[in-house]
N, C-alpha and C positions, 0 to 999 in steps of 0.2 A: 462461634467460628472466628477465625482471624481474617482481618481485612486491612488493606493499606488505604487509609482514609485521607481525604482532603477536607479539612474543617474550616478553612478560610482561603481566599484567593492568594496564590503565591506559587513559587517555583517548586521543583521536585524535593528540595530540602524541607519543605513544610509538611510533607506527607507523614502520617503517623500510623504505625502498626497498632491495632487495637482489637479487642474482642467485641463482637456485636452479635445480635440474635440471628439465627439461621433464617434465610428466606423460605418461603413456601411456593409451591407451584400453583398459581392462580389459574382461572379458566383460560385455555388456549396456550398454556405455558408448560415448559419442562424445567424441573429442578435438576441442576447439573452440579456434580462434584468436579470442580475445575482442576484439570491437570496442568494446563499451560495457558498463559495469557500473552499474546503477542503485543508488542508495543508499537504504536503508530503515532504519526504526527498530531492527530487530534488529541491524544493524551497530553501532549505538551501544552496545547491551547486550553483544554477544558479546565485544568486545575488553576489557570490564571484568569478564568472567566472571559476568554477571548474566542471561544468557539461558539458556533451558532446555536448549539444546544447547551443549556445551563441547568444541569440536574440539581435538585435541592441538596444542601449539605446537611450532615456529612455524607460524602459518597466516596466510593472507591473508583478511581479511573480504570480504564481498560474496557474495550468493547469487542475484542476478538478472542474467543476462547475455544479450547477443545477439552473434552473430558468424557465423563460417564454419566448417563441419565440415572438419577436417583428416585425421581417421582414424576408422574405424568398427570398434568392438570385436567380438569373437567373439559370435555369436548375435544380433546386431542386424540387423534387416531394415527395408526401407523408407527407408533413409538412404544417401546417397552423398557422397563427398568433394566439397566445393564448395557443398553445400546451405546456404542462409541459414536461420538458426535463432534461437530464443530458448529459454532454459531456466532452471530453478532448479537450482542446484548442490545437493549433498547437505546442506550447511549453511554452507559458506564456500568460499573459493578464487577468487572472482570478480575481485578486484583483482589480476590477474596477466595476463600476455600469453597464457597458454594455461590451460585447465582441462579436466579430464575430468568429464563429467556423465552421469548415468543417462539412457539414451535414453528411458525411460518418462516422464521429467520434461521432455522437450524437445518443441518444436513448430516446424514449418516456417513461416517468415515468408512470406506471400504476396507475389508480385511487386507492386511499386508501393508497398509499405508500408516506410518507412525503418527501418533497424536501430536508429538512435538512439532513436526513439520506441518501437520494439518492446521495448527493454530496460526500459521503464517500464510495461509492460502487466500483468504477471502479479500481482505482489504488491499492486497497487492495484485495478485493474479486476476481476481474477479474485476477489479477496477480496470486493469489493463486490457483484458479481453473485451470488455465493453468499449473502452476507448479505441482500441485498434480496429475492431470489427464494426461496431455500430456507428462510431463517430468518425474514425479515420478511414474506413473502407480500404484498409491495407490489402493489396493484392500481391500475389506471387511475382517475384522479380523486381518489385519496387524497392526503393531505398528508404530505410527508416533511420532517422537520427534520434538517439535517446540521450537526453541530458540527465545528469545525476545518475549515471548508469550503474553505479555500484551499490546504491541503496536498495532496499527491499522492493520498492516500486520499479526502480530502474532496471534491476536484474530481471524482474518478471517481464518487462518489455523486451529486453534482449532475447530472452528464451522464447517468448511467444512470437516475436518477430521472426526468429529463425524457424520455429515450428510452422509458421504460415508461409514460409518460402521467401522472405524478404532478405535483402542485403542490409545488414545492421551495422551502423556506425555508433559506437559508444563514446560519449563525452564524459570525462571524469576529472577529478581535481588532484589526483596524485598517481604516481607510478604504481603504488600498491593496489589502488583501486582499478587501474588499467589491467593489471594481471587478473583480477577477479572478473572483470568484464570479458576479457578474452577467454577465460576458462568457461564462462557461461555461453560462449559461442559467437561473440561479436566478430564480425569480419575485419573491422579495423577500429582503432581507438585513438581518440584525441585527448590529450591532457591539457586542460585549461588552467589559467591562474585563478586565484581567489578574487572575487569582486570586493570592493567597487572598482569600476573601470572608468577612465576618462575617455574622451572621444577617440583618441589614437589607439588606446587599448581595445576599445570596442570594435573599431574598424579592423584591427589586426586579428581579433578573434573571429570576426565574420569571414575574413579571407582564409584563415586556417580551417574553418568549418567547410567553406566552399571547396578547398583543396581535397578534403577527405570525402565529401559526398559526391564529388564529380561534377562535370559541366552541366548536367541536367538538373542538379539540385536534389534535395530530399523531398520525396513525395509525401512523406508523413514525418512530422516532428513531434516527439512525445516529451512534454516538458512538465516534470514534477518539481521543478526548482524555482522558476520565475526570476525576479530581480534583473540584474544587469546582463544576465545570460540570454534573455529572451530576444532582444532586438538583433544581436549578431546571428542567432540561429534563424530567425525569420528572414534575414537577408540571404540565407542560403537555401530557401525553400524552392521547390520546383514550380513550374507553371501549373496552376490549378491544384497546388499542394494543399495539405490539411495540417494546420498547426493545432495540436491538442493541448489545451490548458488544463493541467491536472492539479497543480499545487504551487504554493508560494513560500517555502521556507527561506528563500533568499530575498523576499519582498515582492510586492505586487508591481509588475512592470507597467510602463507606459509605452505602448507600441505606436510607432508612426504609421497611421493607417494608409498613407500613400503607398506603402509597400504592398498592402493587400490588393490595391488597384493594379500596380505595376506587374504583379505576379498572378493576378486573377485567382488569388488563393483564399482559403477559408480559415478563420480562427474559430475553433470549436471548443466549447466548454465540455468538460467531462465530469459531471456531477453524479458519480456512481451511486451514492446513497439514495438520492431522489429517484434515479432510474430503477433501483430495486423495488421501490414502493409503487412506482407507476406501471412497471411491466414485470411483475414477479415471475411470470411464465418464461419470459426471455432470460431472466436472471437464472432460473433453474436450469435452462438449457446450457447457459454458459458454464455453470458449476459442473454439470455433468461432463462437458467437454474437457474441463480442467482435470477432473479425476481421470478421464481416459488418457489424456496426454501425460499425466503423472505416471499412471500405471505402465504406459508405453516407454517411459524414460525420456520423453521429449521435453519435459519440464521437471524441475526438482527444487522445491522451496529451500532456500539456504538460510538455516539458522546458524549464526556465527557466534553468538554469545548467549549463555543461559544464566539467569540471576535467580537467587532465592527471593521469596516474597518480601522479606524485610529489606532487601536491597533494590526493590522495584523502582524506587526513585532514581537510583543511579542509571538504570536503563533509560528512563525518560530523559534524564539530563544528557546522556551521551547522544541520544537522538536529536535533542534540541540543539546541541553543539555541532551537528552535522558530522559527527565522528563515526557513525555506524556504517559498517559494511554488511550488506545482507540484512537479515532480520534479527532483532533482539527479542528474546522471549523470557518470560518469568515462569519458573517452574513452581507449582503450588502443591501438587500431590505427586504420588509415585509415578514413575514413567509409564507410559502406555503406548 
């Protein structure tokens, strides 16, 4: 089978299309013919050996796939050859024609929901529903501020925030991204400059955010960006608000902790991957909710660009450069 391999640490340009042996479904696994592999920020890090998991080389990056079950491993029940599914791989392997995945990390895709968009569901919407519900305790009528609101994770927060009855303020880096956030349902949009910021720029951004969220502040802040954007956002948080730490493509911020005292607020980590392992039953509930909201038209994963397998590195590079709007997906087999 064909796979896009990382043979040595490096950027997306080091990936190599190659022929490798087909995997097999081991005990507790499903063998999947991959139709689509969604690209996520861990794919940027794992090929450079900067991610917390370091698979042995050579490996194909990609950990979020949709496709068709080709074989069922020993001990697996409830699955059959031909089932439509989406899954997380163990940590890599998705940018290949076939991959063996743990059955415990796989979900059947309901009829009527396309496999292409299904590949973009788990690492964005499932991360966000865990963040907003379990960590942020977002309630109807509260104000939600979303940073990086036009990326895959950010758009999921805009849509789920609206589905849960929040007032959503989307913060983005361009007018084009602002239109995307508005189309996803944001109540208001703030276009911020690109970091780095000096003290005056940081203070100006804080004031701009405060003007958008209103005098009470943001009850929940969803931050998949980090860097110099974090402190200005935190300055706009409500009394007893919740600041959700999701990711750091702009760098790991240093927050002045006196702000948490002054606002009596919480800074909450959202480590979705660990959550799925520690509370799989709750994770299953969240995914069932996502499928229901999708079927009802209240969320809709946005795949904005599709790449062939041989150009998968380009998709990773675009995400690394923060140029992606919505979700980037690599198509590997016929559409489903």
